[in-house]
C-alpha positions as CSV (number, residue, x, y, z in Angstrom):
1,M,8.9,240.7,-88.5
2,S,12.4,241.1,-87.9
3,E,15.3,238.8,-90.2
4,S,16.6,237.5,-86.7
5,L,13.2,236.4,-84.9
6,A,12.0,235.1,-88.8
7,H,15.1,233.2,-88.7
8,Q,13.7,231.0,-85.5
9,F,9.7,231.2,-85.8
10,K,8.5,228.1,-87.8
11,S,5.0,227.8,-89.8
12,G,3.6,225.1,-92.0
13,F,0.7,223.0,-92.5
14,I,-0.6,220.1,-91.1
15,V,-3.1,217.2,-92.0
16,I,-4.9,215.4,-89.8
17,A,-5.8,212.0,-91.1
18,G,-6.7,208.6,-90.0
19,A,-9.9,206.6,-89.8
20,P,-13.5,207.1,-88.9
21,N,-14.3,208.4,-85.5
22,V,-11.2,208.4,-84.1
23,G,-11.5,211.4,-82.7
24,K,-9.8,213.8,-85.9
25,S,-12.6,216.5,-85.1
26,T,-12.3,216.7,-81.7
27,L,-8.8,217.5,-81.5
28,L,-8.6,220.1,-84.0
29,N,-11.2,221.7,-81.4
30,R,-9.0,221.1,-79.0
31,L,-6.0,222.7,-80.1
32,L,-8.1,225.8,-81.5
33,G,-9.1,225.7,-78.0
34,Q,-12.9,226.3,-79.5
35,K,-15.2,224.6,-81.8
36,L,-14.8,224.6,-85.5
37,A,-15.0,221.1,-86.7
38,I,-18.4,219.9,-86.3
39,T,-18.5,215.9,-84.2
40,S,-20.5,213.3,-83.8
41,K,-20.6,209.9,-82.4
42,K,-21.4,208.9,-85.9
43,P,-18.2,208.1,-88.1
44,Q,-17.5,210.2,-91.4
45,T,-19.0,213.2,-89.6
46,T,-16.6,215.8,-92.0
47,R,-16.8,215.9,-95.4
48,N,-14.8,218.5,-96.1
49,R,-11.2,219.9,-95.6
50,I,-11.7,222.0,-92.4
51,L,-8.7,224.5,-92.1
52,G,-8.0,225.6,-88.5
53,I,-4.9,228.3,-87.4
54,L,-2.9,227.8,-83.9
55,H,-1.2,230.5,-83.4
56,R,1.9,229.7,-80.7
57,P,4.9,232.5,-79.6
58,Q,7.7,231.2,-81.9
59,A,5.3,229.1,-85.0
60,Q,2.3,229.1,-86.5
61,L,0.5,225.8,-86.9
62,I,-2.4,225.4,-89.8
63,F,-4.1,221.9,-89.4
64,I,-6.4,220.6,-92.3
65,D,-8.8,218.3,-90.6
66,T,-9.7,215.5,-93.3
67,P,-12.3,212.8,-93.5
68,G,-12.1,209.5,-92.5
69,I,-9.9,207.0,-94.8
70,H,-12.1,203.8,-95.7
71,R,-13.3,201.8,-98.2
72,S,-16.2,202.6,-99.8
73,A,-18.3,201.8,-102.9
74,N,-19.9,204.6,-102.3
75,L,-19.8,207.8,-104.6
76,L,-19.8,210.3,-101.7
77,N,-17.6,208.3,-99.8
78,Q,-15.3,207.7,-102.3
79,R,-14.6,211.5,-103.3
80,I,-14.6,211.9,-99.6
81,V,-11.4,209.5,-99.2
82,E,-10.2,211.0,-102.1
83,T,-9.7,214.2,-100.2
84,A,-8.7,213.1,-97.2
85,L,-5.7,211.0,-99.4
86,T,-5.0,214.2,-102.0
87,A,-4.3,216.5,-98.5
88,F,-1.2,214.4,-98.2
89,G,0.6,215.8,-100.4
90,D,0.1,219.4,-100.0
91,V,1.4,220.1,-96.4
92,D,4.6,220.0,-94.2
93,L,3.6,217.5,-91.7
94,I,1.3,214.5,-91.6
95,L,0.0,214.3,-88.3
96,I,-2.1,210.8,-88.3
97,L,-4.4,209.6,-85.7
98,V,-5.2,206.1,-84.4
99,D,-7.9,205.0,-81.9
100,A,-5.3,203.4,-79.3
101,Q,-8.6,201.0,-77.8
102,R,-10.1,200.1,-81.3
103,A,-7.8,198.9,-84.2
104,D,-9.5,199.8,-87.8
105,P,-7.2,197.1,-89.9
106,E,-9.0,198.1,-93.4
107,A,-8.4,202.2,-92.7
108,E,-4.9,201.5,-91.5
109,K,-4.0,199.3,-94.5
110,L,-5.1,202.2,-96.7
111,W,-3.3,204.8,-95.0
112,T,0.0,203.1,-94.4
113,K,0.0,202.4,-98.0
114,A,-0.3,206.2,-98.8
115,L,2.7,206.9,-96.5
116,T,5.1,204.6,-98.5
117,R,4.9,207.5,-101.3
118,Q,5.4,210.4,-99.3
119,R,8.7,211.6,-98.1
120,R,6.8,213.8,-95.3
121,P,7.7,213.8,-91.9
122,V,4.5,211.5,-89.9
123,V,4.0,212.5,-86.3
124,L,1.2,209.4,-84.6
125,A,-0.6,210.3,-82.2
126,L,-2.4,207.5,-80.1
127,N,-5.9,209.0,-79.1
128,K,-8.6,207.8,-76.8
129,I,-5.5,207.0,-74.1
130,D,-7.7,207.8,-71.2
131,L,-9.8,204.1,-72.1
132,V,-6.6,201.9,-72.9
133,P,-4.7,200.8,-69.7
134,K,-1.1,201.2,-69.5
135,P,0.5,197.9,-70.5
136,Q,-1.7,197.6,-73.4
137,L,-0.4,201.2,-74.4
138,L,3.3,200.2,-74.2
139,R,2.4,197.1,-76.9
140,L,0.9,199.5,-79.1
141,I,3.6,202.1,-79.1
142,Q,5.8,198.9,-80.0
143,K,3.7,197.8,-82.7
144,W,3.8,201.3,-84.8
145,Q,7.5,201.3,-83.8
146,T,7.9,198.8,-86.6
147,V,5.1,200.1,-89.4
148,H,6.8,203.6,-90.5
149,P,9.4,205.8,-89.3
150,F,7.7,208.0,-87.3
151,Q,8.8,211.5,-86.3
152,A,7.7,210.5,-83.4
153,I,4.9,208.6,-81.6
154,V,2.4,210.8,-78.6
155,P,-0.3,209.1,-77.5
156,I,-2.9,212.0,-76.0
157,S,-6.8,211.7,-75.3
158,A,-8.6,214.4,-77.3
159,K,-11.3,214.7,-75.2
160,T,-9.8,215.3,-72.0
161,G,-6.9,217.4,-73.6
162,E,-4.1,214.6,-71.7
163,Q,-0.5,215.0,-73.1
164,V,-1.9,217.5,-76.6
165,D,0.3,219.5,-75.1
166,D,3.5,217.5,-76.0
167,L,2.0,216.7,-79.3
168,V,1.9,220.0,-80.4
169,A,5.5,220.8,-79.2
170,E,6.5,217.3,-81.4
171,M,4.8,219.4,-84.4
172,E,5.8,222.6,-83.6
173,Q,9.8,221.3,-83.4
174,T,9.1,219.1,-86.8
175,L,7.9,222.4,-88.7
176,P,10.4,224.6,-91.1
177,P,11.4,227.5,-90.0
178,G,9.2,230.4,-91.7
179,P,7.1,233.6,-91.5
180,P,3.4,233.2,-90.2
181,F,1.0,232.4,-93.5
182,F,-1.9,234.3,-91.3
183,P,-2.6,237.1,-89.5
184,E,-2.7,236.6,-85.5
185,E,-6.5,237.2,-85.7
186,S,-7.4,234.5,-88.2
187,L,-8.9,231.1,-86.7
188,T,-9.7,229.6,-90.2
189,D,-9.8,230.2,-93.9
190,L,-13.3,229.0,-94.2
191,P,-16.3,231.3,-94.7
192,E,-19.2,232.4,-92.4
193,R,-21.6,230.7,-94.7
194,F,-19.5,227.0,-94.7
195,L,-19.4,227.0,-91.0
196,V,-23.3,227.9,-90.6
197,S,-24.0,225.1,-93.1
198,E,-21.5,222.4,-90.6
199,I,-23.4,223.7,-87.6
200,I,-26.7,222.8,-89.2
201,R,-25.9,219.6,-90.5
202,E,-24.1,218.3,-87.1
203,K,-27.4,219.2,-85.2
204,A,-29.4,217.1,-87.7
205,F,-26.4,214.2,-87.2
206,R,-26.9,214.7,-83.5
207,L,-30.7,215.0,-83.3
208,T,-31.8,212.4,-85.6
209,G,-30.2,209.7,-83.4
210,E,-29.7,206.4,-85.8
211,E,-32.8,207.6,-87.8
212,I,-30.9,209.7,-90.5
213,P,-28.2,208.0,-92.9
214,Y,-25.4,210.2,-94.1
215,A,-27.6,211.4,-97.1
216,V,-28.0,214.7,-95.4
217,A,-26.2,218.0,-96.6
218,V,-27.4,221.4,-96.0
219,T,-26.9,224.6,-98.3
220,I,-27.2,228.3,-97.5
221,D,-29.9,230.3,-99.5
222,L,-29.7,233.7,-97.2
223,F,-27.7,235.3,-95.2
224,E,-27.4,238.5,-94.3
225,E,-27.4,241.2,-91.8
226,Q,-31.0,243.5,-90.9
227,K,-31.3,245.6,-88.2
228,N,-28.2,243.9,-86.0
229,M,-29.3,240.9,-86.7
230,V,-28.0,238.1,-88.9
231,H,-31.1,236.7,-91.0
232,I,-30.5,232.5,-92.4
233,Y,-32.6,230.7,-94.8
234,A,-31.2,227.0,-95.2
235,T,-32.3,224.2,-96.8
236,L,-31.6,220.8,-95.5
237,H,-31.6,218.2,-98.8
238,V,-32.0,214.4,-97.9
239,E,-32.8,211.4,-100.8
240,R,-35.8,210.1,-99.9
241,N,-39.4,211.3,-98.5
242,S,-39.3,209.2,-95.5
243,Q,-36.0,210.9,-94.1
244,K,-38.0,214.3,-94.8
245,G,-40.3,213.1,-92.6
246,I,-37.8,211.8,-89.5
247,I,-36.5,215.5,-89.7
248,I,-39.0,217.3,-90.0
249,G,-41.0,215.3,-87.0
250,K,-44.5,214.8,-86.0
251,Q,-45.8,218.7,-86.3
252,G,-42.8,220.1,-86.8
253,R,-41.0,219.3,-83.6
254,K,-37.6,217.5,-84.5
255,L,-36.9,220.4,-87.8
256,K,-37.4,222.8,-84.9
257,Q,-35.4,221.5,-82.3
258,I,-32.7,220.8,-85.3
259,G,-32.9,224.8,-85.8
260,A,-33.0,225.8,-82.0
261,A,-29.7,224.0,-81.5
262,A,-28.0,225.6,-84.4
263,R,-29.2,228.6,-83.6
264,N,-27.6,229.4,-80.3
265,D,-24.0,227.7,-81.9
266,I,-24.5,230.0,-85.1
267,Q,-25.0,232.9,-82.8
268,T,-22.2,232.0,-80.3
269,M,-19.7,231.9,-83.2
270,L,-21.1,235.4,-85.0
271,A,-21.5,237.1,-81.6
272,S,-24.8,238.7,-83.0
273,K,-28.3,237.8,-82.6
274,V,-29.7,235.3,-85.6
275,Y,-32.5,234.4,-87.4
276,L,-32.4,231.2,-88.4
277,K,-35.1,229.1,-91.4
278,L,-35.0,226.1,-92.3
279,F,-36.4,224.3,-95.3
280,V,-36.3,220.1,-96.1
281,R,-35.8,219.1,-99.4
282,V,-35.9,215.9,-101.1
283,Q,-33.2,215.4,-103.7
284,K,-33.3,211.9,-104.4
285,N,-30.1,209.9,-104.8
286,W,-28.2,213.0,-104.7
287,T,-24.9,210.6,-102.7
288,R,-24.9,208.6,-106.5
289,D,-25.1,211.8,-108.9
290,T,-22.2,214.0,-109.6
291,R,-23.8,217.1,-110.2
292,A,-25.8,217.3,-107.2
293,L,-22.1,216.6,-105.4
294,R,-20.3,219.0,-107.1
295,R,-23.7,221.2,-106.4
296,F,-23.2,220.6,-102.7
297,G,-19.7,220.9,-102.9
298,Y,-18.0,217.2,-102.7
């Protein structure tokens, strides 16, 4: 890259933060043009920091999708929120996502307090504007203008893509000059094993409805290519025998359904045929066990 072009080019790390279920993972997938972060109608689907890279002609935007910020007495959830708030100190720009349809005063209080300790630029995106009347949206913009000196407030719909390009333009303009951090073909820095475990966890979330709480973790036991096919063995860890029964289902039907749905997405991501074998194991009270949390990557 020539010196003159490097001066024009911008790059930086952007954390996407906000309350649970405001659409952070949906926005990240929309920005990247393909699925990277898992999504669910249930809040707190994201547990780890997911990194995605958006390449623009004159900029590279590196996004960190964080778990939802909320109060909780649960050790797992405390670790999750700590992960989200810690990310504020490691980036060039903070992108806060707010649900324009439904406020979350407790979560908003947490992240607005965290912003008072930051000097980094902050862009606010008001999401789900496709569900909000315009007069209500104008009142929301006026309200947030009094809360914090945001670099910009951009109404968007992560689901439909409305005004997402405007949001990207605002962020690109705010980033500091600098060379790209990643090659053009890079979409993420996450290993394939992690992405596979997230896909499996998403299918367990989606296909068990409200029956299974957030006591599901996934570990990859085997990941190797054999004769033009990727062989994957994975274990779904739950806290109780009753949860194990729900995930397996009658005559193993539910587990087969989870496996079939996961295999389709994994084959698309890896661009390869996949043999997927799933197991279910009870790890009692793992969400309150610090050793188990470390083992599962939290």
